[in-house]
C-alpha positions as CSV (number, residue, x, y, z in Angstrom):
1,M,117.8,125.2,92.8
2,G,117.0,124.1,96.4
3,T,113.5,123.1,95.4
4,N,114.8,120.6,92.9
5,Y,116.8,118.9,95.6
6,L,113.8,118.9,97.9
7,N,111.7,117.4,95.1
8,R,114.3,114.8,94.4
9,M,114.7,113.9,98.1
10,I,110.9,113.5,98.6
11,T,110.3,111.5,95.5
12,T,113.3,109.2,96.2
13,V,112.0,108.4,99.7
14,I,108.4,107.8,98.4
15,D,109.7,105.7,95.6
16,S,111.5,103.5,98.1
17,M,108.1,102.8,99.8
18,R,107.2,100.8,96.7
19,T,109.7,98.1,97.4
20,N,110.8,98.5,101.1
21,N,109.2,98.4,104.4
22,V,108.9,101.9,105.9
23,D,111.0,102.5,109.0
24,W,108.5,104.8,110.8
25,P,109.6,106.6,114.0
26,A,108.9,104.1,116.8
27,H,106.8,106.6,118.8
28,W,104.4,107.3,115.9
29,N,100.9,105.7,116.0
30,N,98.9,104.9,112.9
31,E,97.1,108.3,113.1
32,Q,100.4,110.1,113.0
33,K,101.6,108.0,110.1
34,L,98.4,108.7,108.1
35,N,98.6,112.4,108.8
36,F,102.1,112.5,107.5
37,L,101.1,110.6,104.4
38,D,98.2,112.9,103.9
39,D,100.6,115.9,104.0
40,C,102.9,114.1,101.5
41,L,99.9,113.4,99.3
42,E,98.9,117.0,99.3
43,W,102.4,118.1,98.3
44,L,102.6,115.5,95.6
45,E,99.3,116.5,94.1
46,E,100.3,120.2,94.1
47,N,103.4,119.2,92.2
48,E,101.6,116.9,89.9
49,L,103.6,113.8,90.9
50,Y,100.8,111.3,90.4
51,E,103.0,108.2,90.3
52,Q,104.2,108.9,93.8
53,C,100.6,109.7,94.8
54,K,99.7,106.1,94.0
55,I,102.6,104.8,96.1
56,V,101.5,106.9,99.1
57,I,97.9,105.8,98.7
58,N,99.1,102.2,98.7
59,E,101.1,102.8,101.9
60,K,98.1,104.3,103.6
61,E,96.1,101.2,102.8
62,K,98.7,99.0,104.4
63,I,98.5,101.1,107.6
64,K,94.7,101.0,107.7
65,K,94.7,97.2,107.6
């Protein structure tokens, strides 16, 4: 049952990236943000949440610019 709540929490946060600016921790540099997003992407792929994968990929592109 806990996993469902974890899935819901993660997907809700990632879904919010689609329409909101991400409020990153102030002390994170771009490399840390990208590493975090890579970890998220890996988890999303393992759980076959491909719509959220696209959102994370888009956020990574914003950071790289």
